[in-house]
C-alpha positions as CSV (number, residue, x, y, z in Angstrom):
1,M,-151.1,-7.3,-157.4
2,K,-151.6,-3.2,-157.1
3,P,-155.0,-1.1,-157.2
4,E,-156.0,-0.1,-160.4
5,V,-155.3,3.7,-159.5
6,D,-151.8,2.9,-158.8
7,T,-151.3,0.7,-161.9
8,V,-152.9,3.5,-164.3
9,A,-150.7,6.1,-162.6
10,K,-147.8,4.3,-163.2
11,W,-149.1,3.6,-167.0
12,D,-149.1,7.4,-167.3
13,T,-145.4,7.8,-165.7
14,W,-144.3,5.3,-168.5
15,N,-146.3,7.1,-171.5
16,G,-146.4,10.6,-170.5
17,T,-150.2,10.4,-170.5
18,K,-152.9,11.4,-167.9
19,F,-155.6,8.9,-167.7
20,K,-155.5,8.5,-163.7
21,K,-157.9,11.3,-163.2
22,D,-160.1,9.9,-166.0
23,L,-160.1,6.4,-163.7
24,E,-160.6,8.3,-160.6
25,N,-163.6,10.2,-162.1
26,G,-165.3,7.0,-163.5
27,K,-164.8,8.4,-167.3
28,K,-162.9,5.2,-167.9
29,T,-161.9,1.9,-166.8
30,S,-158.4,0.5,-166.7
31,K,-159.5,-2.1,-169.0
32,E,-160.5,0.8,-171.3
33,I,-157.4,2.5,-170.7
34,A,-155.5,-0.3,-171.4
35,Q,-157.1,-1.1,-174.6
36,N,-156.5,2.7,-175.9
37,N,-152.7,1.8,-175.2
38,H,-152.5,-1.1,-177.3
39,K,-154.5,0.7,-180.1
40,V,-151.8,3.6,-179.9
41,G,-148.5,1.6,-179.4
42,L,-148.5,2.7,-175.4
43,D,-147.2,0.5,-172.7
44,Y,-149.4,-1.4,-169.9
45,E,-149.7,-4.6,-167.8
46,F,-152.2,-7.0,-166.5
47,S,-152.7,-10.0,-164.8
48,A,-154.3,-13.4,-165.8
49,M,-156.0,-15.3,-163.0
50,Y,-156.4,-19.3,-162.6
51,E,-159.6,-20.4,-164.5
52,D,-161.0,-22.2,-161.1
53,D,-160.0,-19.1,-158.9
54,T,-158.8,-21.0,-156.3
55,S,-155.5,-19.3,-155.7
56,D,-154.9,-15.8,-154.1
57,F,-152.4,-15.3,-156.6
58,P,-152.3,-14.8,-160.7
59,F,-151.5,-17.5,-162.8
60,C,-149.0,-15.1,-164.8
61,F,-148.2,-11.3,-164.6
62,V,-147.9,-9.7,-168.2
63,S,-146.0,-6.5,-169.6
64,V,-147.1,-5.2,-173.0
65,V,-144.7,-3.1,-174.8
66,P,-146.5,-2.5,-178.4
67,E,-144.1,0.1,-179.5
68,N,-141.1,-2.7,-179.4
69,K,-143.1,-5.4,-180.1
70,F,-142.3,-6.8,-176.6
71,I,-144.4,-8.8,-174.3
72,G,-143.1,-10.4,-171.1
73,V,-144.8,-13.0,-169.1
74,E,-144.2,-14.4,-165.5
75,F,-145.5,-17.0,-164.4
76,M,-146.6,-17.4,-160.4
77,D,-146.4,-20.3,-158.2
78,G,-149.1,-21.1,-155.9
79,V,-147.6,-19.4,-153.2
80,G,-147.0,-16.3,-154.8
81,R,-143.3,-16.8,-156.3
82,K,-142.2,-15.8,-159.8
83,Y,-140.8,-19.3,-161.3
84,L,-140.9,-18.9,-164.7
85,K,-140.3,-15.7,-167.3
86,Y,-140.8,-15.8,-171.1
87,S,-139.5,-12.7,-172.8
88,F,-140.9,-12.2,-176.4
89,G,-139.3,-9.9,-179.0
90,K,-140.4,-8.5,-182.6
91,N,-139.9,-10.7,-185.9
92,E,-139.2,-9.1,-189.1
93,D,-143.0,-10.0,-189.5
94,K,-144.7,-7.4,-187.4
95,N,-147.4,-9.7,-186.7
96,L,-145.3,-12.2,-185.2
97,L,-143.2,-12.2,-181.6
98,F,-140.4,-14.7,-181.1
99,L,-139.6,-16.2,-177.9
100,E,-136.0,-14.9,-177.4
101,E,-135.5,-16.1,-173.6
102,I,-136.4,-17.9,-170.9
103,W,-135.7,-17.7,-167.0
104,F,-136.5,-20.6,-164.8
105,Y,-136.4,-20.2,-161.0
106,E,-136.1,-23.2,-158.8
107,F,-136.6,-22.9,-154.8
108,A,-134.8,-24.2,-152.4
109,N,-138.3,-25.6,-150.5
110,E,-141.8,-25.0,-150.8
111,D,-141.7,-22.6,-147.7
112,T,-139.0,-20.2,-148.7
113,D,-138.1,-17.4,-151.3
114,K,-134.5,-18.5,-151.4
115,M,-133.6,-19.4,-154.7
116,K,-131.8,-22.8,-155.1
117,S,-130.8,-22.1,-158.9
118,R,-131.4,-19.7,-161.8
119,T,-131.6,-21.0,-165.6
120,H,-131.5,-18.6,-168.3
121,F,-131.9,-20.1,-171.7
122,V,-131.3,-17.7,-174.8
123,F,-132.8,-18.6,-178.3
124,D,-131.9,-17.3,-181.8
125,E,-134.5,-17.9,-185.0
126,V,-131.5,-19.9,-186.6
127,G,-132.1,-22.4,-183.9
128,N,-129.1,-21.7,-181.8
129,V,-129.6,-22.3,-177.9
130,N,-127.3,-20.9,-175.6
131,Y,-128.3,-21.2,-171.5
132,R,-126.7,-20.6,-168.5
133,V,-127.5,-22.3,-164.8
134,Y,-126.4,-19.7,-161.6
135,D,-126.2,-22.1,-158.6
136,M,-127.4,-20.0,-155.7
137,I,-126.4,-22.8,-153.3
138,Q,-122.8,-23.4,-154.6
139,G,-122.0,-20.0,-156.1
140,K,-121.3,-21.1,-159.3
141,T,-122.3,-20.6,-162.8
142,L,-122.5,-23.3,-165.6
143,D,-123.0,-22.3,-169.0
144,Y,-124.0,-24.8,-171.9
145,E,-124.8,-24.3,-175.7
146,S,-126.7,-26.4,-178.4
147,K,-124.6,-28.8,-180.6
148,E,-127.2,-28.6,-183.4
149,P,-129.6,-26.3,-184.2
150,M,-133.3,-26.7,-182.8
151,E,-136.3,-26.6,-184.9
152,T,-137.8,-23.1,-183.8
153,S,-141.5,-23.2,-184.7
154,A,-142.4,-23.5,-181.3
155,L,-140.9,-20.1,-180.1
156,Y,-143.2,-17.7,-182.6
157,E,-146.6,-16.5,-181.6
158,P,-148.7,-14.2,-183.6
159,Y,-148.6,-10.9,-181.9
160,P,-152.2,-10.4,-179.9
161,E,-154.7,-8.3,-180.4
162,F,-156.2,-6.9,-177.4
163,G,-157.7,-9.2,-174.8
164,E,-156.5,-12.3,-176.9
165,Y,-153.5,-13.5,-175.4
166,E,-154.0,-17.2,-174.8
167,G,-150.8,-17.7,-177.0
168,V,-148.4,-15.7,-175.2
169,I,-149.4,-17.1,-171.8
170,R,-149.4,-20.8,-172.7
171,L,-147.6,-22.3,-170.4
172,E,-146.8,-25.4,-172.0
173,R,-144.7,-25.4,-175.4
174,D,-142.9,-28.1,-176.9
175,I,-139.4,-26.8,-176.9
176,P,-137.1,-30.1,-176.1
177,I,-134.7,-28.4,-174.2
178,L,-136.7,-27.3,-171.7
179,K,-138.4,-30.6,-171.5
180,D,-134.9,-31.8,-170.6
181,N,-133.9,-29.4,-168.1
182,V,-136.8,-27.6,-166.7
183,R,-139.6,-29.2,-164.9
184,T,-142.7,-27.2,-165.5
185,Y,-145.1,-27.4,-162.3
186,I,-148.8,-27.2,-162.5
187,Y,-151.2,-25.8,-159.6
188,K,-154.7,-26.9,-159.6
189,N,-156.8,-26.5,-156.3
190,G,-153.9,-25.7,-154.4
191,T,-151.7,-28.7,-155.2
192,R,-148.9,-28.8,-157.3
193,Y,-148.2,-31.3,-160.0
194,Y,-145.7,-32.0,-162.8
195,K,-145.9,-34.0,-166.1
196,D,-144.0,-37.2,-166.7
197,E,-142.4,-38.3,-169.5
198,D,-146.0,-39.9,-170.5
199,D,-147.8,-36.6,-169.9
200,N,-149.0,-38.1,-166.7
201,L,-150.0,-35.3,-163.9
202,I,-147.8,-36.3,-161.0
203,E,-148.7,-35.0,-157.5
204,N,-145.7,-33.0,-156.2
205,N,-146.1,-31.5,-152.8
């Protein structure tokens, strides 16, 4: 979370623009600058907050690179740690994105930033899946690959219009390999939950 002026200054550095002065002089808001960047194919970023506004941290942090049709979504847990990342890349259809990579970060406990493991999933549009588990405690790396192609419809998202990001920031996705290997946590009112096999919310603190 950064002040608007620092964020716009970073966008200016990325894009070779000079919108910082417009923000400081009150001529444009950061949202107007982001909207312009989206329209003309320049980079920008934003944070999406929890709907109930009970967390001190964003629900997720989103980077948008229109020129490359790339969108990265980093999900934050209730104590401000990045625990899940989606990387969307462009599809042959310029109006579609494909979820190419997912990173999942597991921590040793709730009171530390020390990672227990990292899991990196890589998908292709044929349905092949490879993933690597980095065991940070044992110092080991384990590699896996799918035996059969998976159904990929859950990995596509329409390229969003400005401000319409519900699709790309959607946390829960019908991806079997994730359900089997990753426990996705949901935070409500400061309490952590996960879903069991029957989609029941189970408190997990």
